C-alpha positions as CSV (number, residue, x, y, z in Angstrom):
1,M,-41.8,73.3,105.7
2,I,-42.0,72.1,109.4
3,N,-38.4,73.1,109.9
4,L,-38.8,76.4,108.5
5,L,-41.9,77.1,110.5
6,D,-40.4,75.8,113.6
7,N,-37.3,78.1,113.1
8,A,-39.6,81.0,112.5
9,I,-41.3,80.3,115.8
10,K,-38.0,79.7,117.6
11,F,-36.3,82.8,116.6
12,S,-39.3,85.2,116.9
13,P,-40.4,87.0,120.1
14,E,-43.7,85.7,121.7
15,G,-46.8,87.0,119.8
16,A,-44.7,88.0,116.7
17,G,-46.4,87.3,113.3
18,I,-45.3,84.6,111.0
19,K,-46.4,84.6,107.3
20,L,-46.6,81.6,105.1
21,S,-47.2,82.2,101.3
22,A,-47.4,80.0,98.3
23,G,-47.9,80.7,94.5
24,R,-46.6,79.6,91.1
25,G,-45.4,81.1,88.1
26,N,-42.7,80.6,85.5
27,G,-43.1,76.9,85.7
28,E,-42.2,77.0,89.3
29,A,-44.0,76.7,92.7
30,M,-42.9,79.2,95.3
31,I,-43.3,78.9,99.0
32,S,-42.1,81.6,101.4
33,V,-41.9,81.6,105.3
34,S,-41.4,85.1,106.9
35,D,-41.0,86.1,110.5
36,Q,-40.4,89.1,112.6
37,G,-37.6,87.6,114.6
38,I,-34.0,88.1,115.5
39,G,-32.9,88.1,112.0
40,I,-29.5,86.5,110.8
41,A,-26.2,88.3,111.5
42,P,-24.5,89.6,108.4
43,G,-22.1,87.2,106.8
44,M,-24.0,84.2,108.2
45,E,-26.4,83.5,105.3
46,N,-24.1,81.3,103.5
47,K,-23.3,79.2,106.6
48,L,-26.9,78.5,107.4
49,F,-27.2,75.6,105.0
50,T,-24.1,73.8,106.1
51,L,-23.7,71.1,108.9
52,G,-21.8,72.6,111.7
53,D,-21.8,75.0,114.7
54,E,-21.0,78.2,113.1
55,A,-24.6,79.4,112.4
56,K,-26.1,78.0,115.5
57,R,-27.8,80.4,117.7
58,V,-30.0,80.1,120.8
59,G,-33.9,80.7,120.3
60,T,-35.6,83.7,121.9
61,A,-37.0,81.4,124.6
62,G,-33.7,79.6,125.1
63,E,-34.2,76.8,122.7
64,Q,-31.1,74.9,121.6
65,S,-30.1,74.7,117.9
66,F,-28.4,71.6,116.6
67,G,-27.4,73.1,113.2
68,L,-28.9,70.3,111.2
69,G,-32.3,71.6,110.0
70,L,-31.5,74.0,107.3
71,A,-28.8,71.8,105.8
72,L,-31.4,69.1,105.6
73,V,-34.1,71.5,104.2
74,K,-31.6,72.6,101.5
75,Q,-30.8,68.9,100.5
76,I,-34.5,67.9,100.3
77,V,-35.2,71.0,98.2
78,Q,-32.3,70.3,95.8
79,A,-33.2,66.6,95.6
80,H,-36.5,67.9,94.1
81,G,-34.8,70.0,91.7
82,G,-35.4,73.3,93.6
83,T,-33.6,76.2,95.2
84,I,-33.9,77.9,98.6
85,H,-33.0,81.5,99.4
86,V,-32.8,83.5,102.5
87,C,-33.3,87.3,102.9
88,S,-32.7,88.7,106.4
89,K,-31.8,91.8,108.4
90,D,-30.3,91.3,111.7
91,G,-32.9,92.1,114.4
92,K,-35.6,92.6,111.9
93,G,-36.7,89.2,110.6
94,T,-36.2,86.6,108.0
95,T,-37.8,85.2,104.8
96,F,-36.9,81.8,103.3
97,T,-38.1,81.2,99.8
98,I,-38.2,77.8,98.2
99,K,-38.8,77.4,94.5
100,L,-39.5,74.0,93.0
101,P,-40.1,73.1,89.3
102,L,-43.8,72.3,88.4
């Protein structure tokens, strides 16, 4: 969760809203982190969760990205039997949704 919140801050303009929500249903817990940031370029969604340089971007205040965080998030979520999904529009914001079995 810290990594997802950190990314939401890193890739959003100063003063932008970040929304954290949680719920449950169908035997799953669901957690979402949404931002109003720079979004993800089309075609990059699948590369976000892999180790490497292809999906690295500089944050809105010049913060460096190491390309490790989302790959680690995915591994942790999957180790708990869950899934992670991203929905984004370039320049409009991003939502990451984690679903975990209860």
